[in-house]
N, CA, C and O atoms as a MOPAC input file, in Angstrom:
PM7 MOZYME 1SCF
protein

 N    -12.72300 1   -12.52700 1    39.49800 1
 C    -13.34800 1   -12.04300 1    39.36000 1
 C    -14.88800 1   -11.79000 1    38.14200 1
 O    -15.08300 1   -12.06800 1    36.95800 1
 N    -15.35300 1   -11.41600 1    38.76100 1
 C    -17.11500 1   -10.46900 1    37.56100 1
 C    -16.58500 1    -9.28300 1    37.12900 1
 O    -16.02300 1    -8.40400 1    37.78300 1
 N    -16.86900 1    -9.36500 1    35.73400 1
 C    -16.80800 1    -7.71000 1    35.55800 1
 C    -18.50700 1    -7.80200 1    35.01200 1
 O    -18.71600 1    -8.97900 1    34.71600 1
 N    -19.38300 1    -7.20900 1    34.85500 1
 C    -20.74900 1    -7.06700 1    33.91700 1
 C    -20.01000 1    -6.20800 1    33.15000 1
 O    -18.83700 1    -5.83700 1    33.18100 1
 N    -21.21000 1    -5.91000 1    32.26600 1
 C    -20.86100 1    -4.73500 1    30.68000 1
 C    -22.48300 1    -4.81100 1    29.67900 1
 O    -22.87600 1    -5.62200 1    28.84000 1
 N    -23.14900 1    -3.46500 1    30.30300 1
 C    -24.53100 1    -3.32800 1    29.91500 1
 C    -24.39600 1    -2.86200 1    28.57300 1
 O    -23.35200 1    -2.61900 1    27.96800 1
 N    -25.68900 1    -2.75800 1    28.14400 1
 C    -26.72600 1    -1.35500 1    27.79500 1
 C    -25.11300 1    -1.62700 1    25.65200 1
 O    -24.86000 1    -0.86000 1    24.72400 1
 N    -24.66800 1    -2.95000 1    25.97300 1
 C    -24.08200 1    -3.30200 1    24.53200 1
 C    -25.41300 1    -3.14300 1    23.46500 1
 O    -26.63900 1    -3.20600 1    23.55700 1
 N    -24.24100 1    -2.86100 1    22.23200 1
 C    -25.55000 1    -2.75700 1    21.04100 1
 C    -25.37900 1    -4.16200 1    20.15600 1
 O    -24.37000 1    -4.39000 1    19.48800 1
 N    -26.19600 1    -4.81300 1    20.22600 1
 C    -27.41800 1    -6.34000 1    19.37900 1
 C    -25.87200 1    -6.45500 1    18.93400 1
 O    -24.92700 1    -6.95600 1    19.54200 1
 N    -25.94700 1    -5.59000 1    17.19800 1
 C    -25.31400 1    -5.84100 1    16.56600 1
 C    -23.35600 1    -5.88500 1    16.71300 1
 O    -22.51100 1    -5.93100 1    15.81900 1
 N    -23.21100 1    -5.84700 1    18.13500 1
 C    -21.53300 1    -5.93900 1    18.57700 1
 C    -22.02600 1    -6.99700 1    19.19000 1
 O    -20.99000 1    -7.59700 1    19.47700 1
 N    -23.13000 1    -7.80600 1    19.69200 1
 C    -23.05300 1    -8.89300 1    20.79700 1
 C    -22.94200 1    -9.77600 1    19.79300 1
 O    -21.94700 1   -10.50000 1    19.75700 1
 N    -23.86300 1    -9.86300 1    18.88100 1
 C    -24.02500 1   -11.06200 1    17.76300 1
 C    -22.44000 1   -11.00200 1    16.83800 1
 O    -21.99600 1   -12.14600 1    16.74200 1
 N    -21.72400 1   -10.18000 1    16.30900 1
 C    -20.28800 1    -9.98200 1    16.21500 1
 C    -19.15200 1   -10.93000 1    17.00600 1
 O    -18.49900 1   -11.89700 1    16.61200 1
 N    -19.20800 1   -10.16200 1    18.42000 1
 C    -18.62000 1   -10.87900 1    19.41200 1
 C    -18.72100 1   -12.62700 1    19.31500 1
 O    -17.76700 1   -13.38700 1    19.14700 1
 N    -20.10600 1   -12.98500 1    19.46600 1
 C    -20.89600 1   -14.82800 1    19.04100 1
 C    -19.96100 1   -15.07300 1    17.27300 1
 O    -19.14900 1   -15.97700 1    17.07200 1
 N    -20.23600 1   -14.37600 1    16.58300 1
 C    -19.48000 1   -14.79800 1    15.45500 1
 C    -18.31700 1   -15.38400 1    15.80500 1
 O    -18.12100 1   -16.58700 1    15.97600 1
 N    -17.55100 1   -14.49200 1    15.90500 1
 C    -16.18900 1   -14.55100 1    15.94200 1
 C    -15.72600 1   -15.43000 1    17.47800 1
 O    -14.50200 1   -15.49300 1    17.59900 1
 N    -16.30200 1   -15.91300 1    18.31400 1
 C    -16.28000 1   -16.50700 1    19.41400 1
 C    -16.71200 1   -17.78300 1    18.88400 1
 O    -15.96300 1   -18.70600 1    19.20400 1
 N    -17.43500 1   -18.01500 1    18.35900 1
 C    -17.83500 1   -19.48600 1    17.69500 1
 C    -17.14900 1   -20.39000 1    16.54600 1
 O    -17.06300 1   -21.55500 1    16.15800 1
 N    -16.51500 1   -18.45600 1    16.12700 1
 C    -15.16200 1   -19.20300 1    14.60100 1
 C    -13.97000 1   -19.78500 1    15.19900 1
 O    -13.35600 1   -20.64300 1    14.56500 1
 N    -13.48500 1   -19.33000 1    16.60800 1
 C    -12.19500 1   -19.66700 1    17.22300 1
 C    -13.35700 1   -20.87100 1    17.95700 1
 O    -12.84000 1   -21.29900 1    18.98900 1
 N    -14.48200 1   -21.39100 1    17.75700 1
 C    -14.29600 1   -22.52500 1    19.09600 1
 C    -14.90000 1   -22.60400 1    20.53700 1
 O    -15.21800 1   -23.56200 1    21.24200 1
 N    -14.95300 1   -20.93500 1    20.76400 1
 C    -14.66900 1   -20.73900 1    22.24000 1
 C    -16.07900 1   -20.10600 1    22.63500 1
 O    -16.88000 1   -19.86400 1    21.73300 1
 N    -16.51900 1   -19.73000 1    24.45500 1
 C    -17.33900 1   -19.41000 1    23.95000 1
 C    -17.50500 1   -18.52600 1    24.32700 1
 O    -16.35600 1   -18.19300 1    24.61700 1
 N    -18.37400 1   -17.40500 1    24.72600 1
 C    -18.63100 1   -15.79800 1    24.71700 1
 C    -17.65400 1   -15.33400 1    25.71100 1
 O    -16.87500 1   -14.40200 1    25.51200 1
 N    -17.73000 1   -16.02100 1    26.78200 1
 C    -16.96800 1   -15.24400 1    27.86200 1
 C    -15.42100 1   -15.10700 1    27.92100 1
 O    -14.63500 1   -14.29100 1    28.40400 1
 N    -15.27900 1   -16.93700 1    26.80600 1
 C    -13.67700 1   -17.22700 1    26.97000 1
 C    -13.13900 1   -16.41000 1    25.53500 1
 O    -11.98000 1   -16.62600 1    25.18100 1
 N    -13.82400 1   -15.66100 1    24.88600 1
 C    -13.09500 1   -14.75400 1    23.75400 1
 C    -12.98900 1   -13.45700 1    24.54400 1
 O    -12.00700 1   -12.74000 1    24.73500 1
 N    -14.47700 1   -13.31500 1    25.03100 1
 C    -14.15400 1   -11.69800 1    25.64300 1
 C    -12.73200 1   -10.91800 1    26.49600 1
 O    -12.23700 1    -9.79100 1    26.53900 1
 N    -12.36000 1   -12.76800 1    27.33200 1
 C    -11.17600 1   -12.53900 1    28.10300 1
 C    -10.06200 1   -12.79500 1    27.31300 1
 O     -8.86600 1   -12.66600 1    27.57800 1
 N    -10.43100 1   -13.04600 1    26.65100 1
 C     -8.85600 1   -13.14800 1    25.64200 1
 C     -8.48400 1   -11.68000 1    24.76400 1
 O     -7.37100 1   -11.15200 1    24.75600 1
 N     -9.65000 1   -11.19600 1    24.07000 1
 C     -9.56600 1   -10.18400 1    23.94900 1
 C     -8.99500 1    -8.78600 1    24.22700 1
 O     -8.36300 1    -7.91300 1    23.63100 1
 N     -9.78900 1    -9.12100 1    26.00300 1
 C     -9.14700 1    -8.00500 1    27.14500 1
 C     -7.93700 1    -8.27100 1    27.30900 1
 O     -7.16500 1    -7.33100 1    27.50200 1
 N     -7.44300 1    -9.62000 1    27.27700 1
 C     -5.68500 1   -10.01700 1    28.02900 1
 C     -5.15500 1    -9.43100 1    26.84100 1
 O     -4.25300 1    -8.64900 1    27.14200 1
 N     -5.47400 1    -9.53500 1    24.86700 1
 C     -4.71600 1    -8.96000 1    24.10800 1
 C     -4.41400 1    -7.15600 1    24.01500 1
 O     -3.46100 1    -6.48000 1    23.62800 1
 N     -5.59000 1    -6.88800 1    24.51300 1
 C     -5.49100 1    -5.18300 1    24.41700 1
 C     -4.57400 1    -4.94600 1    25.49300 1
 O     -3.46700 1    -4.41400 1    25.40600 1
 N     -5.18700 1    -5.43100 1    26.60100 1
 C     -4.04100 1    -4.90900 1    27.68500 1
 C     -2.56600 1    -5.01500 1    27.68300 1
 O     -1.88100 1    -4.19600 1    28.29500 1
 N     -1.74500 1    -6.58800 1    26.61200 1
 C     -0.54500 1    -6.40800 1    25.94400 1
 C     -0.31800 1    -6.29000 1    25.28500 1
 O      0.67900 1    -6.95500 1    25.00500 1
 N     -0.77200 1    -5.49000 1    24.31700 1
 C     -0.84700 1    -4.91100 1    23.81500 1
 C     -0.32900 1    -3.42800 1    23.58500 1
 O      0.38100 1    -2.96300 1    22.69300 1
 N     -0.86400 1    -2.90700 1    24.57800 1
 C     -0.86700 1    -1.34800 1    25.16200 1
 C      0.84200 1    -1.65100 1    26.27300 1
 O      1.74000 1    -0.81100 1    26.22400 1
 N      0.92700 1    -2.48200 1    26.84700 1
 C      2.27700 1    -3.05000 1    27.42500 1
 C      3.09600 1    -2.62900 1    26.74100 1
 O      3.82200 1    -1.64400 1    26.87900 1
 N      2.96100 1    -3.91000 1    25.37700 1
 C      4.55900 1    -3.30100 1    24.19700 1
 C      4.22300 1    -1.75800 1    23.99700 1
 O      5.16700 1    -0.97100 1    24.07900 1
 N      2.96500 1    -1.27800 1    23.74600 1
 C      3.22600 1    -0.20000 1    22.66800 1
 C      4.56700 1     0.98300 1    24.02100 1
 O      5.64100 1     1.56100 1    23.85700 1
 N      3.66900 1     0.79000 1    25.13800 1
 C      4.38000 1     1.33300 1    25.64600 1
 C      5.92300 1     1.21800 1    26.04100 1
 O      6.74200 1     2.12500 1    26.19500 1
 N      6.09800 1    -0.32700 1    26.17400 1
 C      7.68300 1    -0.47900 1    26.48700 1
 C      8.88900 1     0.36300 1    25.20000 1
 O     10.00600 1     0.84300 1    25.39300 1
 N      7.91500 1     0.23700 1    23.68400 1
 C      8.25500 1     0.57000 1    22.27800 1
 C      8.57900 1     2.01700 1    22.82800 1
 O      9.72300 1     2.41000 1    23.05600 1
 N      7.43500 1     2.75600 1    23.01100 1
 C      7.74700 1     4.63400 1    23.12900 1
 C      8.49200 1     4.59300 1    24.63200 1
 O      8.07100 1     5.59800 1    25.20500 1
 N      9.27000 1     3.99000 1    25.39100 1
 C     10.04600 1     3.62600 1    26.25100 1
 C     11.29900 1     3.87400 1    25.75900 1
 O     12.01900 1     4.86800 1    25.84300 1
 N     11.46400 1     2.66800 1    25.16200 1
 C     12.70000 1     2.20400 1    23.88300 1
 C     13.35800 1     3.37400 1    23.32700 1
 O     14.50500 1     3.80900 1    23.43600 1
 N     12.07700 1     3.86000 1    22.55300 1
 C     12.02800 1     4.78900 1    21.48600 1
 C     12.98400 1     6.41200 1    21.68800 1
 O     13.82200 1     6.88300 1    20.92000 1
 N     12.40600 1     7.03700 1    23.16100 1
 C     12.72000 1     7.57100 1    23.78300 1
 C     14.47300 1     7.91600 1    24.06900 1
 O     15.26800 1     8.83700 1    23.88300 1
 N     14.45300 1     6.59800 1    24.60900 1
 C     15.65000 1     6.51600 1    25.34700 1
 C     16.63700 1     6.79900 1    24.02900 1
 O     17.26700 1     7.83800 1    23.83300 1
 N     16.61300 1     5.48300 1    23.08100 1
 C     17.35100 1     5.61000 1    21.84600 1
 C     17.52100 1     7.56400 1    21.52800 1
 O     18.56400 1     8.21600 1    21.47900 1
 N     16.30800 1     7.97400 1    21.38900 1
 C     16.68200 1     9.79900 1    21.20600 1
 C     17.82000 1    10.52700 1    21.81500 1
 O     18.82300 1    11.03800 1    21.31800 1
 N     17.34800 1    10.42700 1    23.13300 1
 C     18.66700 1    10.84400 1    24.30300 1
 C     19.30100 1    10.70500 1    23.73200 1
 O     19.48900 1    11.42200 1    22.74900 1
 N     20.21400 1     9.36300 1    24.13600 1
 C     21.34200 1     8.88300 1    23.17600 1
 C     22.00200 1     9.54000 1    22.45800 1
 O     23.13400 1     9.99100 1    22.63800 1
 N     20.82100 1     9.69200 1    20.97000 1
 C     21.16400 1    10.10600 1    19.85000 1
 C     22.09400 1    11.37600 1    19.72600 1
 O     23.05700 1    11.72600 1    19.04400 1
 N     21.00200 1    12.07800 1    21.13000 1
 C     21.55100 1    13.47100 1    21.71600 1
 C     22.85100 1    13.32000 1    22.42300 1
 O     24.06300 1    13.42200 1    22.23000 1
 N     22.38600 1    13.16200 1    22.91200 1
 C     23.80200 1    12.65000 1    24.14500 1
 C     25.14800 1    12.87200 1    22.71100 1
 O     25.80200 1    13.91000 1    22.61700 1
 N     25.26800 1    12.01300 1    22.01600 1
 C     26.41300 1    11.63800 1    20.98500 1
 C     26.02800 1    12.88100 1    20.57200 1
 O     27.12800 1    13.39500 1    20.77400 1
 N     25.10800 1    14.14200 1    19.99700 1
 C     25.36700 1    14.98100 1    18.88700 1
 C     25.64100 1    16.07800 1    20.05800 1
 O     25.41600 1    17.20100 1    19.60500 1
 N     25.82100 1    16.09400 1    20.64900 1
 C     25.94600 1    16.78300 1    21.85500 1
 C     27.15600 1    17.29300 1    22.43000 1
 O     27.46700 1    18.43300 1    22.77500 1
 N     27.92700 1    15.92600 1    22.46700 1
 C     29.46400 1    15.50700 1    22.63900 1
 C     30.23000 1    15.25300 1    21.80800 1
 O     31.31800 1    14.71800 1    22.02100 1
 N     29.77700 1    15.61000 1    20.65400 1
 C     30.51400 1    14.80500 1    19.21700 1
 C     31.15400 1    13.54400 1    19.19200 1
 O     32.18700 1    13.12800 1    18.66600 1
 N     30.34000 1    13.08200 1    19.84100 1
 C     30.39800 1    11.68900 1    19.35500 1
 C     29.71000 1    10.98000 1    18.54900 1
 O     28.50300 1    10.87200 1    18.76200 1
 N     30.58800 1    10.02700 1    16.91100 1
 C     30.34800 1     9.73200 1    16.08800 1
 C     29.06500 1     8.48900 1    16.57300 1
 O     28.98300 1     7.77400 1    17.57100 1
 N     27.80400 1     8.70900 1    14.85600 1
 C     26.66200 1     8.21100 1    15.55600 1
 C     27.40800 1     6.59200 1    14.66600 1
 O     26.86100 1     5.50000 1    14.81100 1

């Protein structure tokens, strides 16, 4: 699939090019990697949030039912 991004600030484009060059990859490969990393991070944060909610529910249940923590 092809995605086009228009009207990107020249400074941002230069920075992307520099970062890609540092890694020894193309601009395309760099942007693909960063996009996938962003999506992966979001998924991890969602899982973390869900786990924290579950832990808090368990703590509340234990308090309500006088179960020692």
